[in-house]
Each structure stands twice: as C-alpha cells, then as structure tokens.
N, C-alpha and C positions, 0 to 999 in steps of 0.2 A: 504494500499499500504506499501511496505517496506521503511524504513528509509534510505537504501543504495540505490541500482539503481532499480527503478521501473519496468525498462524493463527486469528484470529477474524474476519478480513476476508472477505466475499463477493467472489469475482472480479468485475471491471467488466465492462461490455458487451463491450468491446474483448478482454478476456482469454478471455471465453466463444467469442466468434467465432473466436479463434485456437485455443482447444481444439477446436471442431468442424471446423475446416479442417485441423489438422495434428496434433491430439494422439492420444494411446494411449488406446484404450479397452477396459476389461477387464470381462469378465462373470465373475460368482461363479457356484458350483454351483448355487444355488436359482433363479438367474434363468434358467438353463438348463434346470433341471428344471420351471419353470412352464411351459415350451413344451408341454409332455405336458397342463397343465392347461386351456390354452386351447381354444376352439372352432376348427374347422379354419380357418375364415375368417381368424380374427384370426392363428392361428398362421402361416399362409402369409403374411400381409402382414407379419408380424414377422420371417420369414426374408428378405423382399424388402429391408427396410430394413437388416438385417445384412449382406446380400449388397453393397448399396451402399457400406456402410463397411468392406468386408472388409479394405481395405489398412491401416485403422487398428485393427483388432482382434487381441487377444491373450487367451490363457488361462493360468493356471499349471498346473504338473504336479498339484498339490492337486485342482485342480477336475476334472481327468480322473480322478483317483482316486475322488473322492466322487460323481462322475456315474455312474461305471460301477458303483458300489456300491449307489448308490439308485434306479438309474432303473426297475428292474424292480417295486419295490416302490410306487414312483409310478404306473407304468402300471398295476399291479395294482389300487390304491387308485381310481384313476379308472374303470376298468372296473366295479369292484365297486359302486361308487355308482350307475352306470347301471342295472348288473344288479338292484340291490336296489330301486331306483324300479320298474324293469318288473314287479318280482315283487309290490310292494305293490300296483301299478295291477291287475294280475290279481286279486289277493286281495280288493280292495276291491269290485270288481264281483261276486265270487263272493258275498262276506257281504252285500252288497245285497240280492241274490235270496234268500238265506237268511233276513234278517231280515225281508223283505216276506212270505214265505212262512209264517214263524213267527207274525206278527199276522193271517194271513188278510186282507191289505189289500184283495184283489179282492172279497171278500165284504163287507167292511166301508164301502167307497165305491163311486163310480162310476168310478174310474180305470181304465183299460186297462193292466192291468200288464204284459201281454206286449208291447203296444205301447211302454210307458214303458221296460222293460227293453231293447228292441231298440234305442230311441234311445240310451240309455245305454250300451249295447254298442258303437255306433258311434262314441260319443265316447272311451270307453275304448280302443277300437282305434286311433282316430287318435293318441292320445297314446303309445300303445305303438309305433305306426309311427314316431314321431318319436324316442323313446328308441332304437329300432332304427337308425335312420339316424346318430344320434348315436354309437351303438356301432360302426357302421361306419367311422366316421371317427376312432375312438378306436385307437391302436395296441394290439396285443395281444402277449402274451409270447411266443407261440409263432411269430408272423409276423414278416416283416422289419420292422424298426423304421425307418420312414421319418423320423422325427424325429431319431433318431441319426445316419443317414446324411446328412441335412442339416446338422446340426453339424459331423460330421467333414469334409464337402466345405467349408464356410465357413471351419472354423479348421486346416484342412491347412496343416503348417508354421508354425502360429502358436501353437504351445503351448510352455510351459517345458519344460526338461530335466529329467530325472530326478534327484533329488537323492540323495546318498550318506546311507547310514545314520548315519554320524557327523555329519553336518549335521543330519539330524533329531533326534538325541540332543541336540545342543547347544540347538536350539531347545526341546524340553522342559524342559530344566534352565533356559533362560531364561524360560520360560513359567510356571514356578512363582513366580519372583520378580515378573513382571509381573502375573500374577492376584491374587497377595497385595495387591499395590498398587492393584488395579483399574485397571491401565493397558490402555486399548483397543488391539487388539480381542480378543474371545474370553472376556472374563472371565467372562460369563454363561454359559458353557458348562462351567463348573466341575462341574455335576452329572452331565456325561457320564460321569465317572469313577467314579459311584456303582455303576453297573451293571457288575460286574467281567467279564459275559460279552461286553459290547461296548466295553469301556473301551479295549482294545488290539485292534489287527486286522494283518493281512498282506494287503497288496496291493503288486503289481507287484515283489514280492522284497523289501520293506521292511515294518519293523515302525512302526505308526504309534499314537499315542495320540489317541483321538477328541476330546478336550477340548481339544486344541491345534491342531484343524484349521484354524481362522480364523486363528491366529497363524502356522501355515505358510504359509498362502496370502498372507498381508499381506506377511510377509518376502520371499516369491518375487516379489511384486509391486514391492516397494521396489528390488529387486535388478534387475529388469528395467527400471525407470524409470532407475536409474543407469548400467547397461551400455549402456541404448539412448540415453542423454543426452536422455530425454523431458522437456520443459521443461513440458508440460501433460498432466495425466493425469486420466482420468474412470473411475470404477467404477460398472457397473450391478449392481444388488444387489437381492435382496428380503428381506435383513436390515432387521429392524425395532427392534432392540434398542438400548438406550442405551449398549452398548459399541461402537457404530458411529456413531450420530447425536447430534447436538448438539440437545438439546430443552429448552424453557423454557416453563413453564406451558401445556403442552399443544400447542405449536407445534413444528415442526421447522424448525430453522435452518439446517441444512447438516450436513457432516461433522463427526464429534467433532474440536474443536480438537487434541487430542493427535495424532490422525492427519495432519491437515494438516501440524502441526509436524514430524512424524516424517517423512513424505513429503518436506518441504523440506529438511530437514537430512540425512537419509541418504540418499534418493533423487534429490536435486539438481532436483527439480520446482517450479517457482515456483507452479504453479496444481494444485490437487487438489480435483476436486468429485465427488459422488455423485448418481446417479439412481436412482428405482426403473423396472421397465420400461415403466410407462406415461408416466413424464416422459420417458425416453429418447426413446419414440417420438415424443411430442409435440415435443419439441427438435428431432428429427431433421428434423422437418416445417418448424420455423421457420428453422434454420440451414443445412440441407442440401437444403431442397426436395424431400425425398421425397415421394412420391405416395400415402403412406398415407391413407386415407378417416377423417375424423374419428370417424365412427361406429364403425369397428374399434377406434381409441384407447379410446373410451368402453367397448367391449365387453373390451377388456384391463383396463381400470379395474375394472368391475364384476365381473368374474371374480376378480381377484386381490386387490383392495384392499377395505377397509373402504368403506361409504358415506361421504359428506362429514359431517363433524362428528359422527362415530361414537365419539369417545373416550369410554369408560366413565366415569361420574360418578364424582368422589371422594367421601371420606366427608363433608367438609364440605357438599357440595351434598345429599347423601342426608339428613343432619341438618336442613339448612335448609328443604328440601321439606317435612319432617315426614309423619308418619302420620294420615291423617284416620280419624275413627271410623267402624269397620266396613270399612275397606279393608284388602285382603288382598294381600300380595306376591305375585308370579307364582310363588314356589316352592310355593305352595299352591293352584295352578290357576288364579288370576284371571288375566284378559286385561287387566286396568286396569295401566297402567304408572306406578310413582311418580314417574317424571322427565318432567315437561312439557317439551315443545319439544324432546325429544331422541329417539333411536331407541326403539323399543318394546322392552320386555325380551326378546321373543321374537327380534328381531333380532339385539341383542347377544349373546344365549346362542346362537344359531346360529353368529355369528362365534366366540365363544368355544369352541365344539366343534370348529370348523374348525382353530383353533390348537392344540388339543389333539391332533388327528389329525396336524397337522404335527409336533409334538414327539414323538408316539409312534413316526413314521417315522424320527426321529433318533436315538430312543433305540434302536430295534431295526432297524438298517439291513439286517440279513441276514435278517430275517424278513418274512414277508406280514403287511401291516396292513390290515384290511379293515373296512368299515362293515357293522355287522349289520342296520340297518333295524328295530330294536327295541331290547329290553333284552338285554345290555348294548348300548352305542352302537358300541363297536368290539372287535375279536377279533385277538389277535396270534397267527399261526401260527408257533410257533418250529420250522420245518422243520430248523434248524442243531443243535436241542436235544431229541433223540428225540421229535420230533413233538408237544411240548407245546402247548396251547392256553390261552391267557390272555385273560379278558374285562376291558373297562374301561369303566366307565360313567360320564359328566359330569355333576355338578351344578354349575349355575352361580347365583352368589348375586352380586347388584350390590355389595353389600358384606358384611364379616362380620355386622354386625348384621342384615341382611336373611336371611342364613342362620338366625341364632338364633331368629327369629320363628317359622318354621315347622318347627323342628328334630324336634319329636316326629312329626308326620305324616311327615316323609321318611324317618326312621328305621324306621318301620313298613313303608313301601314297599320301602325298600332291603334289609331283613331278609327279607322275603316273596320278593322278585326274586332276591335272593342265591342262596337255597336251590333256587329252581325253576330257576334258570340253570345252576347247577351239575350239576343231574341231567340236563336237559333237552339241554344242549349239550355235556356231557362236557367241561367246563372243569377245567383243572388249578387255576385260582385265578381269582378276581374282585375287581377292585379297584375302589373308588369314588374318582373324580378330583373334587375340590371345588376349583372355579375360582371364586375372588373377584373381582368387577369391580375392587375397590381395598380396600386396607386402610390404616388410620392407623397412625403411628408411635409413639403414646402408649403408655406401660406399661400403661393400661387397656385399650386396643384389643387390644394382644398379649397380654394376660392372657384376655381374653374368648375369643381365637382358641385359645389353649392350653386354655380350658374346654371349646370346641366339640369340639377335637380328642380329649381325654379321654373324653368323653361318645361321640362316634360310635364311637372305636375299641374301647370297652368293649361297645358295642351291636352292632357290625358285625364286629368281628374286627381285632385290633392291625395285623396285615400288609397288611389290605385297605382302609385309608382313607389317601389322600395329599392334601396341600393345596398350592394354587399361585394365583397371581395372573395375570389375564387382563388384559395392559397393552399399548398400542401394538401390537396385533396379534399378540402373542406370548404363550405359555403359560410362566410362570416358576415352577418348583417352589420351594415355600416351605419351607425348613428351619427347623424349630421347635427352639430348645434347650431341653433338658429342665432345664437348671440356671440359665441366666443369664436366660431370659425374653426374650432378644433374638431378632430373626427376621433371615432373611437369604434373598436371592433366587438361585435357582440355575436355570439354563434347562433 
C-alpha cells in the first residue's frame, strides 16, 4: 500500500487473487436488470458464472426493493423495442410496394416487379422470423419470469435484512449533507426528488426517498462488510456516473477514492474494487477459470456498453476540428461526422437515446416506458396517474454550439411534430429532451445555452423543453439557474 493515501492505490496482483478466491461480491440493481437486456445465450452464460461464485455473492435489501419495482418496466421496454422493430419491418415492405405502384415502375422499366417484391418479401420474412425468435427468448410480463426465478435461486439466503424505518430516515438526513458536499455515492441522483410523484414511494411496508437509493445501498454494503469481517469486497455495477467512478481525462481509473476510503475505515475492508458486468465475466475467466466463451463476453460488452473509444468529444475537440465551408452538422440531416477518427454522429446519438431511455425508466419506475419507433422517441404510460400518456423526443447535439447551428430548422420540425403527435397519439404532454454531447464551463458557453433554452422554450412551449448532458454513458439533467448563470448536473 502507498505511504500517501491508500484510497488512491490500485490493488496488487496478489490482492486481486485473494479478492477472487475469498472476497465478497455484491451486485447492484442495474447489474441484475441488465440480465433482461442480454440475449439468451449471454444471459444463460452469465447465470452459469454467478452460480459458480454463489458462495461469495450477496445483495442488499435495497437491491431487492429496486429490482422488484423496476423489472416489469425493463421487461416491457425490451419487448416493446422488438415489437416496434417487427412493426417497422412490416410497414417498410408495405410502403415499398405502394411506392413502386405509385410510379408505375413496372411500365417504366424492364424490372420484374412481382418477382422483385416476392424476393424482398422473403428477406423481410426472414428478418421478422428472427425478431419473433428474439421475442420468444425475451421474458413477458404475463408469463413466468425465468430471469427472476434464476436470481431468486442464486441469491437465496444471500440478501440483506429489511431495515427499520428509523434507520432509513437517519440515512435520508445524512444524505442531505453528503449530497451538498458531493460526497459519493448518489449525489448525481439529486434530480430524482424533482418529480414529486416519484420522489417518495412505499415498498415492503417502508417509505423510501428515490434520490437516496444509492446511499441506502452503499451503507448497507458497508454494514455487511463490517459484520462479515470481509477484508476484500467487489461491487459489480452498471453505474457509470462520477459519483461512483474515479475518472481523469476520459479514463476510468477505478472506484471513486472516497468510496474506497469509506469502505476501508467504516467497513474494515482492506481492498475494495468495482467491475461492470463485462469486466466481471472476463475476470471470472482469468481468476476462477470459468468456462464462459470469449464470444459471449463480447456479446455482453456490445449489448450493454458503449463501443471502444466512444467518449463524446469535448468542446475543445469540437472547436479544434472546426467547421469546413459548406459542411452541415448532423442536426440538419447530413451524414458527415465533424469528428474524424471517432464514432459517427449517428452512433453516439443512438447511445445518447439509450441513456435517456434508462433515465426515463429511473424517473418513472412505476410507469411503462416504451419506445415509439417514430416521433416522439418514447412514451411514458402513467398507469399510476389516471392513465396519462406523456411523450418524450430526444434531440442530440455533440456540443451546445452544434445545436445552435441548426436551431431554426430544428424548431420548425419540433413545432410541427408536437402538434401532430398530440392530436394523433392523444398525449397529455410532449417534452423535447435536448442532450448535449458536452458543454463548456465558461460564462460564454453557459450564456449561450441560456440563450438556446430561452429561444426553444419560447418557440415550443415553456414546460416542454428540458436540457441535459450525455457523458460517460449517462444522461444527466442540466439545471439552468435563472439568476446566477451557473450550471449544475442532475441525474
């Protein structure tokens, strides 16, 4: 260990070996929910690894609560995506035939229209068949949940005890101070308290505050490590925020040092480390000689994580590249990416939409969040609130400057689509979520975002535009101060 601050040390090879040989492994809620998002082959392989490590596994009571509250919405979202894809496949083939008939292509060329349509129908049918097979492997709300059954089997007698309400209330009070100081974990969840309908909830006879979920989980984990006298502890998590991870210059260095320090001092563990699900599976192969196939590990990685080197460019990169004469940013429909040697705009924009979908599922844990497959991108069915339906559409801008360039054309589209969607889909509200790839911290940049916010809200509707940042795989709500001009991030 270092003679300076041990919480900044990376464990040695020997310490990692001890961790995997006899350490305590804990999974968080999102890691368990991710099992629904995996293809069957990767999911089954993951369960095999968890079964091999069963004697070292444990989950807090908070994970049980959050898992039960969110699993149905995750199941619904996964099935909705596949069903939406199937519907689009069917529509595209129908539209193709209509378009060919409209221009009388058979009379204008020597093409065998019927033969061509039959061949295309076979291709579309093959795709539909594959989607149907994927749907069969995907759990359904009305059927027996085999994923939940496997989790119950693996973690039987390996869950935390139900806390008392007084203990939860103590944590909520402590959380206020910790979050003000931005002490990990969970301070990025402050925004969960903004939605009064979901800020507090009752589960298992206890009253919870959503924004302190991570903190309740963490303090449970510390208590478990202390009571079990666990000297080596590992957390398997899908969290990507900087209230969990230590990052510098785009690189993830390990758990946040504050978490390591608290686990060492309060939990009594000498080693604390964190893995995402893909890393966990890979290291299980290295240290435990599990038989999981490398191709399945890659499948998990491709399903759950951003592709390699996919961190969105920051403002300095954007300005350094510059805008060539005549080049249009992707907001106006161009396919040319302004970021050479990086992901295309479409790839990053797609990942940003996925992050917003996860964020919406967290904001509305008791509602059904589904993908629309058109405008708007997502619809939230508030079955808990008189059946209200709220639409959300995502606009991704690589930077605040990128959005400014194409703002006029964007507003025309938003205004038209807003009116059409409210009428056709019978929505109670429609919200545009603007997700910046990054923003700067200078007063000029913040002032520019304030200008965009004012412009968009005036054109589309005050309550119908919100702003956020897509960073490190997460969507963070951007709270703009009307007085100070400062900006703040909220999950």
